[in-house]
N, C-alpha and C positions, 0 to 999 in steps of 0.2 A: 761567876755563873750563879744565876738565881736558882735556889732550891726551896721547894715547899714540901714539907714532910708531915703527913697526917698521922695521928695516932688516936687511940681511945675507942675504936669501934669494938663490936662484940655482939653477943647474943643476949637479949633481955626479954622478959615477959611484957606483954601489953600492960601499960600503966607505969612501967618503970622509967628509969632515967639513965642517960649516958652523957658524958662530956667529951667532945672531940677537941683535939688540939691540932694546930697547924704551926709548925716552927718554920719561920722564913729566914733565909740567909742569902748572901751574895750581893746585896745592894742596900741602899737606904730606901725605905718604903714610905717616907714622908710624902704626902700627896696622893698616894695610891689608895685604891679601894681593894679591900680583901673580901672575897666572896666565898660562900659555900654553895655547892651545887650537888645534886644527887642524880643517880641513874639506876633505875630498877631494870631487871631483865626484860628485854623486849620493848623497852620504852626509851624515849629520848631523854637526854640530860636536861634537868630542870633546875631553875633557880630556887634557892632556899632562903638565903639571907646575905646581906652585905654590910660592911662597915667602912667608913672613910677613916684611914689611919690617923690623920691629923685631927679632924673635927670630932670623930667618934659618932657621926651621924649614921643611923642604921635604917635599913629597909628589910621587910620580910615578905615572903610569899604568903598569901592569905591562909593557906591550909596550916601553917605553922605558927601564926600569930597567937601570942598568949601561951604557947607551949615551949617555943625555942627562944634562946637569947644568944646573940652574938656579942662578943666583947674582945678587947685586945689588951695585951700587956706590952707597953712600949719597951720596957727595960729588957724583957725576954724575947722581943721580936716574935711574939706568939699570938695567934688568934684562936679564940675558943668558940665552940658552939655547944651551949648547954641545952640538952634536949630532955624535956619532961613530958609526962603523960604520953609516952610513945604508943603508937598504934601499928598494927601489922602493915598498913599501907606506907609507913615510913621506912620499910625495909628497902635498902638500896646501898650502892657504893657511894660514899660521900667524898667529894673532891674539894680541896681548897684551891683558890685561884687568886691571882694578883693582877691588877691592871690599872689603866688610867682612863676609865670611862668618862666621857664629857658630860653626859646627862644621866638623870635618874633611870631613864629607860635603858640606856646602855649598861648601867650598873646592875640592872636586873636581867641582863642577857649574857649568854656565854661569849658573844662577840666582843664584849667590853673588857675581856681579860686575855693577857698574852702569856701568862705563866700559870702552870697547872701542876698540882701534886698527883701522885699515883693513886690516891684514894684509900679509904678504909671502909671495910664492910660493916654495915649495921643490919642486924637481923632481929626483928621483933616478932615473937611468937604469940599466938592467940590463946 
């Protein structure tokens, strides 16, 4: 049974940093894409970043480019999202996801992922 468990969320002031972790278990994720999505109150879930487990290739949503970095540790089966220069508009529940998207467009959309974690709350105060 695939499990994705996020951690590392919390309350931080604008300009601060947080590192989210997603520990994956239950299968081999070679070939998978691992994504981070976020959902703010009253808004739809939106793509943040994704990384191909094998190649390490990454893609980011424009609003987080240069501030967020996605990475993975193969030995620990863990994906990270380093978030710097946080803004109040980054406030949301952040979800980790795993899937087999066939295209870059699919990798940047929720439909490209079949497994989801429960999420971790990130709150950025102004």
